DOLOPA-680931 format. One line per 3 residues: number of its first residue (from 1); for each residue x, y, z of N, C-alpha, C. Coordinates in Angstrom, 1 decimal, m for minus. Example, Ala and Ser with C-alpha at 12.3 -4.5 7.8 and 13.67 -1.06 7.14 Angstrom:
2
1) 13.2/m5.7/7.8/12.3/m4.5/7.8/13.2/m3.3/7.8 | 12.8/m2.2/7.1/13.7/m1.1/7.1/12.9/0.0/7.9
***
This chain:
221
1) m14.9/15.5/m1.1/m16.0/15.3/0.2/m15.5/13.7/0.9 | m16.0/13.6/2.1/m15.2/12.7/2.6/m16.0/11.4/2.8 | m15.3/10.0/2.7/m15.5/8.7/2.6/m16.8/8.4/3.4
4) m18.0/7.7/3.4/m18.7/7.1/4.0/m18.3/5.5/5.1 | m18.8/5.0/5.9/m18.0/3.8/6.0/m18.9/3.1/5.2 | m19.6/3.2/4.6/m20.5/2.3/3.1/m19.3/2.3/2.0
7) m18.3/3.4/1.9/m17.8/3.4/0.6/m16.3/2.9/1.2 | m15.9/2.9/2.2/m14.5/2.5/2.5/m14.3/0.8/1.9 | m13.4/0.7/1.4/m12.7/m0.4/1.0/m11.5/m1.1/1.8
10) m11.4/m2.2/2.4/m10.8/m3.0/3.3/m9.6/m4.0/2.5 | m10.2/m4.6/1.6/m9.0/m5.8/1.0/m8.5/m5.1/m0.5 | m7.4/m5.6/m1.1/m6.7/m5.2/m2.1/m6.6/m6.5/m3.0
13) m7.1/m6.3/m4.4/m6.8/m7.2/m5.5/m5.7/m6.7/m6.1 | m4.5/m7.3/m6.7/m3.3/m6.8/m7.3/m2.9/m8.0/m8.2 | m2.9/m7.3/m9.7/m2.2/m7.9/m10.6/m0.7/m8.0/m10.4
16) m0.1/m8.9/m11.4/1.4/m8.9/m11.0/2.1/m8.1/m12.4 | 2.0/m8.8/m13.9/2.9/m8.1/m14.4/1.9/m6.5/m15.3 | 3.0/m5.7/m14.8/2.9/m4.6/m15.2/2.5/m3.7/m14.1
19) 2.0/m4.2/m12.7/1.8/m3.8/m11.5/2.7/m3.6/m10.2 | 3.0/m5.1/m10.1/4.0/m5.3/m9.4/5.5/m5.2/m10.3 | 5.6/m5.4/m11.5/6.5/m5.3/m12.4/6.5/m3.9/m13.3
22) 7.6/m3.8/m13.6/7.5/m2.5/m14.9/6.6/m3.1/m15.9 | 6.4/m2.3/m17.1/5.4/m2.5/m18.0/5.3/m3.6/m18.9 | 4.6/m4.6/m19.2/4.8/m5.4/m19.7/4.3/m5.1/m21.6
25) 3.7/m4.0/m21.8/3.6/m3.6/m23.0/4.9/m3.1/m23.3 | 5.7/m2.5/m22.8/6.9/m1.6/m23.1/7.5/m2.9/m22.9 | 7.8/m4.0/m22.7/8.4/m5.2/m22.9/8.3/m6.1/m24.1
28) 7.1/m6.1/m24.4/7.2/m7.0/m25.3/7.2/m5.8/m26.8 | 7.1/m4.6/m26.6/7.1/m3.7/m27.6/9.0/m3.9/m27.9 | 9.6/m4.0/m26.9/11.2/m4.0/m26.7/11.4/m5.4/m27.8
31) 10.8/m6.3/m26.9/11.3/m7.6/m27.9/10.6/m7.6/m29.0 | 9.4/m6.9/m29.8/9.5/m6.8/m31.3/10.6/m6.1/m32.0 | 10.9/m5.0/m31.5/11.9/m4.1/m32.1/13.2/m5.0/m32.2
34) 13.5/m5.9/m31.2/14.5/m6.7/m31.1/14.6/m7.7/m32.6 | 13.2/m8.1/m32.9/12.9/m8.8/m34.2/13.6/m8.4/m35.4 | 13.7/m7.1/m35.6/13.7/m6.1/m36.8/12.3/m6.2/m37.5
37) 11.4/m6.2/m37.0/10.0/m5.7/m37.7/9.1/m5.1/m36.9 | 8.2/m4.7/m37.2/7.3/m3.4/m36.3/7.5/m4.1/m34.9 | 7.5/m3.2/m33.9/7.9/m3.0/m32.6/6.6/m3.7/m31.9
40) 5.3/m3.2/m32.6/4.2/m3.3/m32.3/3.6/m5.0/m32.3 | 4.6/m5.6/m33.6/3.6/m6.9/m33.9/3.7/m7.8/m32.7 | 4.0/m8.2/m31.7/3.7/m9.4/m31.0/2.2/m8.7/m29.9
43) 2.3/m7.7/m29.8/1.1/m7.2/m29.3/m0.1/m7.0/m30.1 | 0.2/m6.5/m31.3/m0.9/m6.5/m32.2/m1.3/m8.2/m32.3 | m0.7/m9.1/m32.6/m1.2/m10.5/m32.8/m1.8/m10.8/m31.6
46) m1.5/m10.9/m30.2/m2.0/m11.3/m28.9/m3.5/m10.4/m28.7 | m3.5/m9.4/m29.6/m4.8/m8.4/m29.6/m5.7/m8.9/m30.7 | m5.2/m9.0/m31.8/m6.3/m8.9/m32.7/m5.9/m10.0/m33.7
49) m4.9/m11.0/m34.0/m4.8/m12.2/m34.4/m5.6/m13.5/m33.5 | m6.9/m14.1/m34.1/m7.5/m15.0/m33.4/m6.6/m16.1/m33.1 | m5.6/m16.5/m34.4/m4.8/m18.2/m33.8/m4.1/m17.5/m32.7
52) m3.5/m16.3/m32.6/m2.8/m15.8/m31.2/m3.5/m16.0/m30.1 | m4.7/m15.3/m30.5/m5.7/m14.9/m29.3/m5.8/m16.3/m28.4 | m6.2/m17.4/m29.6/m6.5/m18.3/m28.8/m5.7/m19.1/m28.4
55) m4.2/m19.0/m28.8/m3.2/m19.9/m27.9/m2.7/m19.1/m26.9 | m3.2/m17.6/m26.4/m3.1/m17.1/m25.1/m3.9/m17.4/m24.3 | m5.1/m17.6/m24.5/m6.5/m17.9/m23.9/m6.0/m19.2/m23.4
58) m5.8/m20.3/m24.3/m6.0/m21.5/m23.8/m4.3/m21.9/m22.6 | m3.5/m21.0/m23.1/m2.4/m20.9/m22.3/m2.5/m20.2/m20.8 | m3.1/m19.0/m21.0/m3.5/m18.5/m19.4/m4.5/m19.2/m18.8
61) m5.3/m20.1/m19.2/m6.0/m21.0/m18.6/m5.4/m22.4/m18.3 | m4.4/m22.7/m18.5/m3.7/m23.7/m18.3/m4.1/m25.0/m19.1 | m4.7/m24.8/m20.4/m5.2/m25.9/m21.2/m4.0/m26.3/m22.2
64) m3.0/m25.4/m22.3/m1.6/m25.8/m23.1/m0.7/m25.2/m22.1 | 0.5/m25.9/m22.1/1.8/m25.6/m21.5/2.5/m24.5/m22.2 | 3.4/m24.1/m21.3/4.7/m22.9/m21.8/5.0/m23.3/m23.4
67) 5.6/m24.5/m23.8/6.0/m25.0/m24.8/5.0/m25.3/m25.8 | 3.9/m25.5/m26.0/3.4/m25.5/m26.7/2.4/m23.9/m27.4 | 2.5/m23.3/m26.2/2.0/m21.7/m26.6/3.4/m21.4/m27.5
70) 4.5/m21.2/m26.9/6.0/m21.0/m27.8/6.1/m21.2/m29.0 | 5.6/m22.5/m29.4/5.5/m23.4/m30.4/4.5/m22.4/m31.6 | 3.3/m22.3/m30.6/2.1/m21.9/m31.6/2.5/m20.4/m32.0
73) 2.8/m19.6/m30.8/3.1/m18.4/m31.3/4.5/m17.8/m32.1 | 5.4/m18.4/m32.2/6.6/m18.3/m33.0/6.0/m18.5/m34.2 | 5.2/m19.4/m34.5/4.6/m19.9/m36.2/3.9/m18.5/m36.3
76) 3.3/m18.1/m35.7/2.5/m17.0/m35.7/3.2/m15.6/m36.0 | 4.4/m15.6/m35.2/5.3/m14.5/m35.8/5.8/m14.6/m36.9 | 6.3/m15.5/m37.5/7.2/m16.2/m38.7/6.3/m16.1/m39.5
79) 4.6/m16.3/m39.7/3.6/m15.8/m40.7/3.3/m14.3/m40.9 | 4.0/m13.6/m40.1/3.8/m12.1/m40.0/5.2/m11.9/m40.4 | 6.5/m12.4/m40.8/7.4/m11.9/m41.0/8.9/m12.0/m39.8
82) 8.5/m12.4/m38.9/9.7/m12.3/m37.7/10.2/m13.7/m37.7 | 11.4/m14.1/m38.0/12.1/m15.4/m37.6/12.6/m15.5/m36.4 | 12.0/m16.2/m35.5/12.0/m16.3/m34.3/12.1/m17.7/m33.7
85) 13.1/m18.2/m32.7/12.8/m19.5/m32.2/12.2/m19.7/m31.1 | 11.5/m20.9/m30.7/10.4/m21.4/m29.8/10.6/m21.4/m28.7 | 12.1/m22.2/m28.3/12.5/m22.2/m27.1/12.5/m21.2/m26.5
88) 12.1/m20.8/m25.4/12.2/m19.8/m24.5/11.5/m18.5/m24.6 | 10.9/m18.4/m26.1/10.3/m17.4/m26.4/9.7/m16.3/m25.6 | 8.7/m17.2/m24.5/8.3/m16.4/m23.3/9.0/m15.5/m22.4
91) 10.2/m16.3/m22.2/11.6/m15.9/m21.4/11.8/m14.3/m21.9 | 12.3/m14.7/m23.4/12.9/m13.8/m24.1/11.5/m12.2/m24.2 | 10.2/m12.5/m24.7/9.5/m11.6/m24.0/9.6/m10.6/m23.2
94) 9.8/m11.5/m22.0/9.8/m10.9/m20.6/10.9/m10.3/m20.2 | 11.7/m10.0/m20.9/13.6/m9.8/m20.4/13.2/m8.1/m20.0 | 12.6/m7.6/m20.3/12.9/m6.3/m20.2/12.1/m6.1/m19.0
97) 11.1/m6.9/m18.3/10.6/m6.6/m17.3/11.6/m7.0/m15.6 | 11.1/m5.6/m14.9/11.6/m5.6/m13.5/10.6/m5.5/m12.7 | 11.1/m5.9/m11.1/10.2/m5.8/m10.1/10.1/m4.3/m9.6
100) 9.0/m3.8/m9.5/8.9/m2.4/m9.0/8.7/m2.4/m7.7 | 9.9/m2.2/m7.0/10.0/m2.3/m5.3/9.3/m1.4/m5.1 | 8.9/m0.2/m5.2/7.7/0.7/m4.6/6.1/0.2/m4.6
103) 6.0/m0.7/m5.5/4.7/m1.5/m5.4/4.7/m2.3/m4.2 | 5.9/m3.2/m4.1/6.1/m4.2/m3.2/6.2/m3.5/m2.2 | 6.6/m2.7/m1.6/6.6/m1.4/m0.4/5.2/m1.5/m0.1
106) 4.3/m0.7/m1.0/3.0/m0.5/m1.0/2.4/m1.4/m0.4 | 2.0/m2.8/m1.2/1.6/m3.9/m0.8/2.0/m4.2/0.6 | 3.2/m4.4/0.9/3.5/m4.5/2.4/3.2/m3.6/3.3
109) 3.1/m2.4/3.1/2.4/m1.2/4.1/1.0/m1.7/4.3 | 0.4/m2.1/3.4/m1.2/m2.0/3.4/m1.5/m3.4/4.0 | m0.9/m4.7/4.4/m1.2/m5.7/4.8/m0.6/m5.3/6.5
112) 0.5/m4.4/6.5/0.7/m3.9/8.0/m0.5/m3.6/8.7 | m0.9/m2.9/8.2/m2.1/m2.3/8.5/m3.3/m2.8/8.6 | m3.4/m4.0/8.2/m4.7/m4.7/8.2/m5.2/m4.9/6.7
115) m4.8/m4.7/6.0/m5.8/m4.7/4.8/m5.2/m6.0/4.1 | m6.1/m7.1/4.0/m5.5/m8.3/3.1/m5.4/m7.9/1.7 | m4.3/m8.7/0.8/m4.1/m8.5/m0.1/m3.9/m10.0/m0.8
118) m4.8/m9.9/m2.5/m4.9/m10.8/m3.3/m4.3/m10.8/m4.3 | m3.2/m11.7/m5.0/m2.3/m11.3/m6.2/m3.5/m12.2/m7.3 | m4.0/m11.6/m8.0/m4.8/m12.0/m9.4/m4.1/m12.3/m10.7
121) m3.6/m12.9/m11.3/m2.8/m12.7/m11.9/m2.8/m13.8/m13.2 | m2.6/m13.4/m14.5/m3.0/m14.1/m15.4/m1.6/m14.9/m16.2 | m1.3/m16.3/m16.1/0.0/m16.5/m16.2/0.3/m16.6/m17.4
124) 2.1/m16.4/m18.0/2.6/m16.3/m18.9/3.6/m16.6/m19.0 | 4.2/m18.3/m19.6/5.6/m18.7/m19.7/6.0/m19.5/m18.5 | 7.3/m19.3/m18.4/7.8/m19.9/m16.9/9.0/m19.0/m16.4
127) 8.7/m18.9/m15.1/9.8/m18.5/m14.5/9.1/m16.3/m14.5 | 7.9/m16.4/m14.6/7.5/m15.0/m14.5/7.6/m14.4/m13.4 | 7.3/m15.5/m12.2/7.2/m15.0/m10.9/8.6/m15.2/m10.0
130) 9.7/m15.6/m10.6/11.0/m15.7/m10.2/11.4/m14.0/m9.5 | 11.9/m14.1/m8.2/13.2/m13.4/m7.8/11.6/m12.5/m7.0 | 10.6/m12.8/m6.8/9.6/m12.4/m6.1/9.1/m13.5/m4.8
133) 8.8/m13.5/m3.8/8.5/m14.2/m2.7/6.9/m14.0/m2.5 | 6.0/m14.6/m3.5/4.7/m14.3/m3.5/4.1/m14.3/m2.2 | 4.5/m14.9/m1.3/3.8/m15.0/0.1/4.3/m13.8/0.9
136) 5.4/m13.0/0.9/5.6/m12.1/1.2/4.9/m10.6/0.8 | 4.2/m11.2/m0.6/3.8/m9.5/m1.3/2.0/m10.2/m0.8 | 1.6/m11.1/m0.9/0.2/m11.1/m0.8/m0.4/m12.5/0.3
139) m1.6/m12.1/0.8/m2.0/m13.2/1.8/m2.8/m14.6/0.9 | m3.1/m14.3/m0.1/m3.9/m15.3/m1.2/m3.0/m15.0/m2.5 | m3.0/m15.8/m3.3/m2.3/m16.0/m4.6/m3.1/m17.0/m5.5
142) m3.6/m16.2/m6.3/m4.9/m16.5/m7.7/m4.0/m16.5/m9.1 | m3.4/m17.6/m9.4/m2.7/m17.6/m11.1/m3.7/m18.5/m11.6 | m4.2/m17.7/m13.0/m4.9/m18.0/m14.0/m4.9/m19.9/m13.8
145) m3.6/m20.0/m14.4/m3.5/m21.7/m15.0/m3.8/m22.1/m14.2 | m3.5/m22.2/m12.8/m3.7/m23.2/m11.6/m5.1/m23.3/m11.2 | m5.9/m22.0/m11.6/m7.6/m22.0/m11.3/m8.2/m22.4/m12.6
148) m7.7/m22.2/m13.6/m8.4/m22.3/m14.8/m9.5/m21.7/m15.4 | m8.9/m20.2/m15.1/m10.0/m18.9/m15.2/m9.0/m17.8/m15.1 | m9.5/m17.0/m16.2/m8.1/m16.1/m16.5/m9.0/m14.6/m16.3
151) m8.4/m13.6/m16.1/m8.8/m12.2/m16.0/m9.1/m12.0/m17.8 | m10.6/m11.5/m17.8/m11.4/m10.7/m17.1/m12.8/m11.3/m16.4 | m12.3/m12.8/m16.5/m13.7/m13.7/m15.8/m14.2/m13.1/m14.7
154) m15.2/m12.9/m14.6/m15.7/m12.4/m13.0/m15.2/m13.3/m11.7 | m15.5/m14.6/m12.4/m15.0/m15.9/m11.8/m13.8/m15.9/m11.0 | m12.7/m15.6/m11.5/m11.5/m15.2/m10.8/m11.4/m14.3/m9.8
157) m12.2/m13.4/m9.9/m11.9/m12.4/m8.9/m13.0/m12.7/m7.9 | m14.2/m13.5/m8.2/m15.1/m14.0/m7.2/m14.0/m14.9/m6.0 | m13.2/m15.9/m6.9/m12.5/m16.8/m6.3/m11.3/m16.1/m5.2
160) m10.7/m15.0/m5.7/m10.0/m14.4/m5.0/m10.6/m13.6/m3.4 | m11.5/m13.1/m3.9/m12.4/m12.5/m2.1/m13.1/m13.6/m1.8 | m13.3/m14.8/m2.1/m13.6/m15.6/m1.4/m12.6/m16.3/m0.5
163) m11.2/m16.6/m1.3/m10.4/m17.0/m0.7/m9.8/m16.3/0.8 | m9.9/m14.6/0.3/m9.4/m13.4/1.2/m10.8/m13.5/2.2 | m12.0/m14.2/2.4/m13.0/m14.2/3.0/m13.6/m12.5/3.3
166) m13.4/m12.1/2.0/m14.2/m10.7/1.8/m15.3/m10.7/0.6 | m16.1/m9.8/1.1/m17.3/m9.6/m0.1/m17.0/m9.0/m1.1 | m16.9/m9.1/m2.5/m16.4/m8.4/m3.3/m16.8/m6.6/m3.2
169) m17.7/m6.2/m2.5/m17.8/m4.7/m2.3/m17.0/m4.4/m1.2 | m16.4/m5.3/m0.5/m15.5/m4.6/0.3/m14.0/m4.5/m0.5 | m13.8/m4.8/m1.6/m12.4/m5.0/m2.3/m11.8/m3.9/m3.5
172) m10.8/m3.8/m3.6/m10.3/m2.8/m4.8/m9.3/m3.6/m5.6 | m9.3/m3.6/m7.1/m8.5/m4.4/m7.6/m7.8/m3.0/m8.5 | m6.2/m3.6/m8.6/m5.6/m2.9/m9.3/m4.9/m3.4/m10.4
175) m5.0/m3.2/m11.3/m4.6/m3.5/m12.6/m3.8/m2.3/m13.4 | m3.1/m2.8/m14.7/m3.0/m1.8/m15.5/m4.0/m1.7/m17.0 | m4.8/m3.0/m16.8/m5.2/m3.1/m17.9/m7.0/m2.6/m17.8
178) m7.9/m1.6/m18.4/m8.9/m1.6/m18.4/m10.0/m2.6/m18.5 | m9.5/m3.3/m19.3/m10.9/m4.5/m19.2/m10.5/m5.6/m18.0 | m9.6/m5.7/m17.5/m9.3/m6.0/m16.2/m10.3/m5.5/m15.0
181) m10.3/m4.6/m15.0/m11.2/m3.4/m13.9/m12.4/m3.7/m14.1 | m13.0/m3.5/m15.8/m14.4/m3.8/m15.9/m14.8/m5.3/m15.7 | m14.1/m6.3/m15.7/m14.3/m7.3/m15.2/m14.6/m7.7/m13.7
184) m13.9/m6.7/m13.3/m14.4/m7.3/m11.3/m15.2/m6.2/m11.1 | m15.2/m5.3/m12.2/m16.6/m4.1/m11.6/m17.7/m5.0/m11.8 | m17.9/m5.9/m12.3/m19.4/m6.7/m12.6/m19.8/m7.0/m11.5
187) m18.8/m7.4/m10.5/m19.1/m7.8/m9.3/m19.2/m6.8/m8.3 | m19.0/m5.9/m8.6/m18.9/m4.9/m7.1/m17.4/m4.1/m7.0 | m16.4/m4.8/m7.5/m15.1/m4.4/m7.0/m14.6/m3.3/m7.5
190) m14.3/m2.0/m6.7/m13.7/m1.1/m7.3/m12.1/m1.2/m8.3 | m12.3/m0.2/m9.0/m10.9/m0.7/m9.7/m10.0/1.0/m9.8 | m8.4/1.0/m9.7/m7.8/1.4/m9.8/m6.8/1.0/m10.8
193) m6.6/2.1/m11.8/m5.7/1.9/m13.1/m4.3/2.5/m12.6 | m3.7/1.3/m12.8/m2.4/1.7/m12.2/m1.1/2.2/m13.4 | m0.9/3.2/m13.3/0.2/4.1/m14.0/1.7/3.8/m13.3
196) 1.4/4.1/m12.0/2.8/4.2/m11.1/2.2/4.0/m10.0 | 3.7/3.8/m8.9/3.6/3.1/m7.4/2.9/4.5/m6.6 | 3.5/5.6/m7.1/2.9/7.0/m6.2/1.3/7.1/m6.7
199) 1.6/7.3/m7.9/m0.3/7.3/m8.1/m1.0/6.3/m7.6 | m0.7/5.3/m7.9/m1.5/4.1/m7.0/m2.0/4.2/m5.5 | m0.6/4.6/m4.6/m0.7/4.8/m3.3/m1.8/6.2/m3.2
202) m1.4/7.2/m4.1/m2.5/8.2/m3.8/m4.0/7.7/m3.7 | m4.0/7.5/m4.9/m5.8/7.2/m5.3/m6.0/6.0/m4.3 | m5.4/5.0/m3.9/m6.0/4.3/m2.4/m6.1/5.0/m1.2
205) m5.2/6.1/m1.3/m5.9/6.7/0.2/m6.5/7.5/0.0 | m6.9/8.3/m1.4/m7.9/9.5/m1.5/m9.4/9.3/m2.1 | m9.4/7.9/m2.6/m10.5/7.3/m3.6/m11.3/6.6/m2.5
208) m10.5/5.4/m2.3/m11.2/4.0/m2.0/m11.4/4.0/0.1 | m11.0/5.1/0.8/m11.2/5.1/2.3/m10.4/3.9/2.7 | m9.0/3.7/1.9/m7.9/2.8/2.2/m7.0/3.9/3.0
211) m6.6/3.9/4.2/m5.3/4.6/4.8/m4.2/4.7/3.8 | m3.5/5.7/3.6/m2.2/5.7/2.7/m1.0/5.9/4.1 | m0.8/4.4/4.1/0.4/4.2/5.0/1.8/5.2/4.8
214) 2.5/5.5/5.7/3.6/6.1/5.4/4.9/5.3/4.2 | 5.2/6.0/3.5/6.3/5.3/2.9/7.2/4.7/3.6 | 7.6/3.5/3.1/8.9/2.7/3.8/10.4/3.8/4.0
217) 10.8/3.9/5.0/12.4/4.8/5.2/13.1/4.1/4.7 | 14.0/5.0/4.0/15.1/4.1/3.6/16.0/3.5/4.7 | 16.7/2.5/4.5/17.3/1.6/5.5/18.8/2.6/5.7
220) 19.2/2.7/7.0/20.4/3.2/7.1/21.1/2.4/6.3 | 22.4/3.2/5.8/23.8/2.5/5.3/24.7/2.1/6.3
***
């Protein structure tokens, strides 16, 4: 069915870890495997262990810094049988992540044809955004620790839309976690659950009335 003008979306909000990068979940699982314990342990603690969940929430909202989070989470890992040094823990957890150049290209294509982009990211550790020129990826950058709000709070999405100068009903949110899309949906932002750059490009073109710009052509060698 063709999209109506009312259905068309003009702005894009996008997550960083797991969307502009390779899978965070896979990186954390690989890290768990490197500890010689159940590979799922780091993720299980961050999802279900209340002290670990509190540490993560406080860190993502900027209430505690990286070192405090690393000390606290290293202790939670040790309680559950994983001997791990606190210093540099977040960097080691993210070591398996890499930048998805196809997603970087897609965001560049969208901006080139007039669709503004806001990066909306829950911060984690130090060096998370190294290797990426955020100003070249997005028109607006909203990092949870800098604004004191984390996804899936509707307030962080509202702030991103405000900074872009668009109404939430004009926006699409791309994220690899459904809970974050559910938070955005509470203020009228439509969601794209990210699984790959190719699939996200297709869904932006077909489902939300956002033009699907052609892929960047390979540069001549």
